[in-house]
C-alpha positions in Angstrom: 72.9 -90.7 38.7 76.1 -89.0 37.8 76.7 -85.3 38.3 76.8 -84.8 34.5 73.4 -86.5 33.9 71.5 -84.4 36.4 71.8 -81.1 34.5 70.8 -82.9 31.3 67.7 -84.5 32.8 66.8 -81.1 34.4 67.2 -79.5 31.0 65.0 -82.1 29.3 62.4 -81.6 32.0 62.4 -77.9 31.5 62.2 -78.3 27.7 59.2 -80.6 28.1 57.5 -78.1 30.4 58.1 -75.3 27.8 56.6 -77.4 25.0 53.5 -78.2 27.1 53.0 -74.5 27.9 53.4 -73.6 24.2 50.8 -76.3 23.3 48.4 -74.9 25.9 48.8 -71.3 24.6 48.1 -72.5 21.0 44.9 -74.4 22.1 43.5 -71.5 24.1 40.1 -70.0 22.9 39.8 -66.3 21.8 38.0 -65.5 25.0 41.0 -66.6 26.9 43.5 -64.7 24.9 45.1 -61.7 26.6 43.5 -58.3 26.4 45.0 -55.5 24.2 44.7 -51.8 24.3 42.5 -51.8 21.2 39.0 -50.0 21.2 36.1 -52.1 22.3 34.2 -53.8 19.5 31.2 -51.9 18.1 27.7 -53.3 19.0 26.3 -55.9 16.7 24.3 -54.5 13.7 21.5 -56.0 11.7 21.7 -56.6 8.0 19.6 -53.6 7.2 21.8 -51.2 9.2 24.9 -52.7 7.6 23.4 -52.0 4.2 22.5 -48.5 5.2 26.1 -47.9 6.4 27.3 -48.7 2.9 24.9 -46.1 1.3 25.2 -42.3 1.7 23.1 -40.6 4.3 20.0 -38.9 2.9 19.8 -35.1 3.0 17.9 -33.5 5.8 14.1 -33.4 5.1 12.9 -30.0 3.8 10.3 -28.2 5.9 6.8 -28.0 4.5 6.2 -25.1 2.1 3.5 -23.8 4.4 6.2 -23.2 7.0 8.8 -21.6 4.8 6.4 -19.5 2.7 6.6 -15.7 3.4 5.6 -12.5 1.8 5.7 -8.8 2.5 2.6 -6.8 3.4 1.8 -3.2 4.3 -0.1 -3.2 7.7 -2.2 -0.4 9.2 -1.1 -0.8 12.9 -3.3 2.0 14.2 -5.1 5.2 13.3 -3.1 8.3 12.7 -0.2 9.6 10.5 1.7 8.1 7.6 3.9 6.2 10.0 1.0 4.0 11.1 1.3 2.0 7.8 4.3 -0.3 8.2 5.9 -2.9 6.0 5.9 -6.3 7.6 6.7 -9.9 6.7 3.9 -12.5 6.9 4.8 -16.2 7.3 2.9 -19.3 6.2 1.2 -20.0 2.9 -2.4 -18.8 2.8 -5.0 -21.6 2.6 -7.5 -21.6 -0.3 -11.2 -22.1 0.4 -13.8 -23.1 -2.2 -14.0 -20.7 -5.1 -10.8 -18.8 -4.2 -7.5 -18.1 -6.0 -4.1 -17.0 -4.9 -2.5 -14.1 -6.8 1.1 -13.0 -6.8 0.7 -9.2 -6.7 2.7 -7.0 -9.0 1.1 -3.5 -8.6 -1.4 -2.0 -6.2 -3.7 1.1 -6.5 -3.8 4.0 -4.0 -7.2 5.7 -3.4 -8.6 8.4 -1.1 -10.4 5.7 0.8 -7.1 4.4 1.9 -6.1 7.8 3.2 -9.3 8.0 5.2 -9.0 4.5 6.4 -5.6 5.4 7.9 -7.3 8.1 9.9 -10.1 5.8 11.1 -12.7 7.6 8.9 -13.6 4.7 6.5 -15.9 2.2 8.3 -15.7 -0.4 5.5 -12.1 -1.3 6.5 -11.7 -3.8 9.4 -10.0 -2.5 12.6 -6.2 -2.5 12.8 -4.0 -4.4 12.5 -5.2 -4.8 8.9 -3.7 -4.6 5.4 -5.4 -1.8 3.4 -5.8 -1.6 -0.4 -8.9 -2.1 -2.6 -7.2 -3.0 -5.9 -4.2 -4.8 -7.4 -2.9 -6.7 -10.4 -0.8 -9.8 -10.7 -0.5 -13.4 -11.8 -2.6 -16.3 -10.4 -0.3 -18.7 -8.5 -2.8 -21.3 -7.2 -6.5 -22.1 -7.6 -9.0 -24.0 -5.4 -10.0 -27.5 -6.7 -13.5 -26.3 -7.7 -12.3 -23.2 -9.7 -12.7 -23.8 -13.4 -12.8 -20.3 -14.9 -9.3 -19.3 -13.8 -5.9 -21.1 -14.1 -2.4 -20.8 -12.8 -0.6 -18.2 -14.9 -3.6 -16.0 -15.7 -2.9 -12.3 -15.5 -5.7 -10.6 -13.5 -6.7 -7.4 -11.9 -8.4 -7.7 -8.5 -11.1 -5.6 -6.8 -11.7 -6.2 -3.1 -12.8 -4.3 0.0 -9.4 -4.4 1.6 -6.1 -6.4 1.9 -4.5 -5.7 -1.5 -1.3 -4.0 -0.4 0.8 -7.1 -0.1 2.8 -9.5 -2.3 0.3 -12.4 -2.1 -3.5 -12.1 -1.9 -6.2 -14.8 -1.7 -9.6 -13.7 -3.0 -12.8 -15.1 -4.4 -12.5 -15.7 -8.1 -15.5 -13.4 -8.7 -13.3 -10.5 -7.5 -10.7 -11.2 -10.3 -10.9 -10.1 -13.9 -8.7 -11.2 -16.8 -6.4 -8.5 -18.1 -6.9 -7.6 -21.8 -3.9 -8.3 -24.0 -1.4 -5.4 -24.0 -2.5 -4.0 -20.7 0.3 -3.4 -18.2 0.2 -4.3 -14.6 0.3 -0.6 -13.7 -2.7 0.1 -15.9 -4.5 -2.9 -14.5 -4.0 -1.7 -10.9 -5.2 1.8 -11.9 -8.4 0.7 -13.4 -10.9 -1.0 -11.0 -11.8 1.6 -8.4 -11.6 4.7 -10.6 -13.2 3.5 -13.8 -15.9 1.3 -12.2 -17.0 4.1 -9.9 -17.1 6.7 -12.7 -18.8 4.3 -15.1 -21.6 3.4 -12.7 -22.2 7.1 -11.7 -22.3 8.4 -15.3 -24.1 5.6 -17.0 -26.0 3.5 -14.5 -27.2 6.3 -12.1 -26.6 9.4 -14.3 -27.9 8.0 -17.6 -25.5 10.3 -19.5 -26.7 11.0 -23.0 -25.5 12.9 -26.1 -25.6 16.8 -25.9 -25.5 16.9 -22.1 -23.0 18.8 -19.9 -21.1 17.2 -17.0 -19.2 18.9 -14.2 -16.4 16.7 -12.8 -14.9 17.8 -9.5 -11.2 17.1 -9.0 -10.8 16.4 -12.7 -7.0 15.8 -12.4 -7.4 12.9 -10.0 -7.7 9.2 -10.9 -11.5 9.2 -10.9 -11.6 12.6 -12.5 -9.5 11.5 -15.5 -11.5 8.2 -15.7 -14.8 10.2 -15.8 -13.5 12.6 -18.4 -12.4 9.7 -20.7 -15.8 8.0 -20.2 -17.7 11.2 -21.0 -15.8 11.5 -24.3 -17.2 8.1 -25.4 -20.6 9.8 -25.7 -21.2 12.2 -28.6 -21.3 16.0 -28.0 -20.8 16.0 -24.2 -19.5 19.2 -22.7 -17.1 18.6 -19.8 -16.6 21.1 -17.1 -13.7 20.2 -14.7 -12.5 21.7 -11.5 -8.7 21.6 -10.7 -6.0 23.9 -9.6 -4.7 26.3 -12.4 -1.4 24.4 -12.7 -3.3 21.3 -13.9 -5.6 22.9 -16.5 -3.4 22.2 -19.5 -3.2 18.5 -18.7 -6.9 18.0 -18.1 -7.7 20.1 -21.2 -5.6 17.7 -23.3 -7.4 14.8 -21.7 -10.9 16.0 -22.7 -12.1 18.7 -20.3 -13.8 21.3 -22.3 -13.8 24.0 -19.7 -11.3 23.8 -16.8 -12.2 25.8 -13.7 -9.9 26.8 -10.8 -12.0 25.9 -7.8 -9.6 27.7 -5.5 -10.2 31.2 -7.0 -13.5 30.8 -8.9 -17.1 29.8 -8.0 -17.8 26.9 -10.4 -21.5 27.6 -10.4 -21.0 31.2 -11.5 -18.4 30.1 -14.1 -20.8 27.6 -15.6 -23.6 30.2 -15.8 -21.2 32.4 -17.8 -20.0 29.7 -20.1 -23.3 27.8 -20.6 -26.3 30.1 -19.9 -28.5 27.8 -22.1 -27.7 24.9 -19.8 -28.6 26.9 -16.7 -31.8 28.0 -18.3 -32.8 24.5 -19.1 -32.1 23.4 -15.5 -34.4 26.2 -14.2 -37.1 24.9 -16.5 -36.6 21.4 -15.1 -36.1 19.9 -18.5 -34.2 16.7 -19.2 -31.2 18.4 -20.6 -29.5 19.0 -17.2 -26.1 19.7 -16.0 -24.7 16.7 -14.1 -22.0 16.8 -11.5 -19.8 13.9 -10.5 -18.8 14.9 -6.9 -16.2 13.2 -4.9 -16.4 13.0 -1.1 -13.7 12.0 1.4 -15.2 8.5 1.6 -14.4 7.8 -2.0 -18.1 8.3 -2.7 -19.2 9.9 -6.0 -22.5 11.5 -6.4 -24.3 12.7 -9.6 -26.6 15.5 -8.9 -28.6 18.1 -10.9 -26.9 21.5 -10.5 -29.9 23.9 -9.8 -30.4 27.6 -9.3 -33.2 27.1 -6.8 -33.1 25.1 -3.5 -36.0 22.9 -4.2 -35.0 21.6 -7.6 -32.0 19.4 -6.7 -31.6 15.6 -6.6 -28.6 13.6 -5.3 -27.8 9.9 -5.6 -24.6 8.2 -4.4 -22.6 5.0 -4.7 -19.3 3.8 -3.4 -17.4 0.5 -3.7 -17.7 -0.4 0.0 -20.6 -2.7 -1.0 -18.6 -5.0 -3.3 -20.0 -8.2 -1.9 -23.6 -7.3 -2.4 -23.1 -5.7 -5.9 -21.0 -8.5 -7.6 -23.1 -8.8 -10.7 -23.5 -5.0 -11.2 -19.7 -4.5 -10.9 -19.0 -7.5 -13.2 -21.2 -5.9 -15.9 -19.5 -2.5 -15.5 -16.1 -4.1 -15.6 -16.9 -6.0 -18.8 -18.0 -2.7 -20.4 -14.9 -0.8 -19.2 -12.7 -3.6 -20.5 -14.4 -3.4 -23.9 -13.7 0.4 -24.0 -10.0 -0.3 -23.2 -9.7 -2.8 -26.0 -11.2 -0.2 -28.3 -8.6 2.3 -27.1 -11.3 4.7 -26.0 -10.0 4.8 -22.4 -6.5 4.4 -20.9 -5.5 5.0 -17.3 -3.1 7.8 -16.7 -0.3 6.9 -14.3 0.9 9.8 -12.2 3.7 8.0 -10.3 4.9 4.6 -9.0 6.3 4.0 -5.5 7.7 1.0 -3.8 5.9 -0.5 -0.8 8.7 1.0 1.4 7.7 4.4 0.1 4.0 4.2 1.0 4.2 7.3 3.2 5.5 9.4 0.4 2.8 8.1 -2.0 0.0 8.9 0.5 1.5 12.3 1.2 1.5 13.1 -2.6 -2.2 12.3 -2.8 -3.1 14.0 0.4 -1.5 17.2 -0.9 -3.3 16.8 -4.2 0.0 16.9 -6.1 -0.9 14.0 -8.5 -2.3 14.2 -12.0 -3.7 10.7 -12.5 -3.3 7.5 -10.5 -0.6 6.8 -7.9 0.6 3.2 -7.9 2.5 1.0 -5.4 4.8 -1.7 -6.8 5.7 -4.9 -4.8 9.1 -5.0 -6.4 11.6 -4.5 -3.5 13.8 -1.4 -3.5 17.4 -1.9 -4.7 20.2 -1.1 -2.2 21.2 2.0 -4.2 17.6 3.2 -4.0 17.4 2.6 -0.3 20.6 4.5 0.3 19.3 7.4 -1.9 16.0 7.3 0.1 17.8 7.3 3.4 19.9 10.3 2.1 16.7 12.2 1.2 15.2 11.4 4.6 18.3 12.7 6.3 18.3 15.9 4.2 14.6 16.3 4.9 15.2 15.9 8.6 18.0 18.5 8.4 15.7 20.9 6.5 12.9 20.3 9.0 15.4 21.0 11.8 16.5 24.2 10.1 12.9 25.3 9.8 12.1 24.5 13.4 15.3 26.3 14.5 14.3 29.3 12.4 10.8 29.3 13.9 12.3 29.2 17.4 14.8 32.0 16.5 11.9 34.1 15.1 9.8 33.4 18.1 12.7 34.3 20.4 13.3 37.6 18.5 9.6 38.4 18.7 9.6 37.7 22.4 12.7 39.9 22.8 11.0 42.7 20.9 7.9 42.4 23.1 10.1 42.5 26.2 11.9 45.5 24.9 8.6 47.3 24.2 7.4 46.4 27.7 10.6 47.9 29.2 10.2 51.0 27.1 6.7 51.4 28.3 7.8 51.0 31.9 10.5 53.7 31.3 8.0 56.0 29.7 5.4 55.6 32.4 7.4 57.6 35.1 8.0 60.3 32.5 4.3 60.4 31.8 3.5 60.6 35.5 6.0 63.4 35.9 4.5 65.2 33.0 1.0 64.8 34.4 2.2 66.1 37.8 3.8 69.2 36.2 0.6 69.8 34.2 -1.4 69.6 37.4 0.9 72.1 39.1 0.6 74.4 36.2 -3.2 74.2 36.4 -3.1 74.8 40.1 -1.0 78.0 39.6 -3.4 79.2 37.0 -6.3 78.7 39.3 -4.5 80.6 42.1 -3.8 83.5 39.8 
């Protein structure tokens, strides 16, 4: 081997070695290939998951309506003042039992029974916490499967023992009554308690007939106006009505023949002056008597014979706390009242309408007997502007109350100061009196010596 051949052979050997390495690299399996810095492969997926990956993801499932359903309600949290009735939010859709309907409430009626219930004086209301209210109007939103005489969308007024002061109520269908065409929700909420009570007392218990006289106490209230209108559906009935003097013009226009100011006059004496013939008939015990529809704090109305002697007096009473046991009687009375409304012989008079947020003001107005007609609560939420205005009024009222309290304190302080000054003057005068007495005694002693 020459020196020139050696490098060539060595070169050929190296070329062959490189070719063999290249062939080996080309024949290597993927598993033997060198690793790279790429991310690890994702886990294997099935055909269904691959298909799902190609389709958009579904929206999140909606919660059941029962869980998202909410409505506002006034709740009596305890007995006491106006602040015991609070506006709360109830959650969960009420369940319907057999024979029940769900009503979306528009308007609610306020009654004296509600005021007494707040003070713990109305035993027909369940114990707190409880939603008050005996009447409302609204639209049926759902019916139980077995209900056939009511349907979704029906406009109804509702009469119930309690629970009506809220945006949604569930009641037995027998406690609902279809609203006549043309009747507003306010009128519907003003009708059940007032007109059914007055109707039953005048016609079912009182047997009111033509040419009789009726005395209606608190004639400017919801029941008083209802009773007056019902009396005028009978020929030649004379209506005496008690009310404060400022309300006489209104109740006279409404049908009261003889308004009497109960604060300054004795209504018995006034009736004697105005209708001596009626009083004489009562003394004689004849049928032509003078009836009185008397209202008690328990929303109870009595019809009694007004007599001039103790032994000739009868009293009967009825109140709507017995709704469940008097369903048929109330249904008959309601049918008669609805007929009279359709004939335009009666029409509820609305005094004022308050939002649920203003229930304290509404109750105060009735408690102070400032209303002429029915006070209504609306479930429509207050607008922000109204809330601001209400807050402003509350702030002004607080300032006025503070001024009054400060004035009372100042007046008391002044009175106390005057009393103290008088005491001091008395103390100063006492030594002078003692000195004067001492001088008088000396004078008397000198006279005796002389």
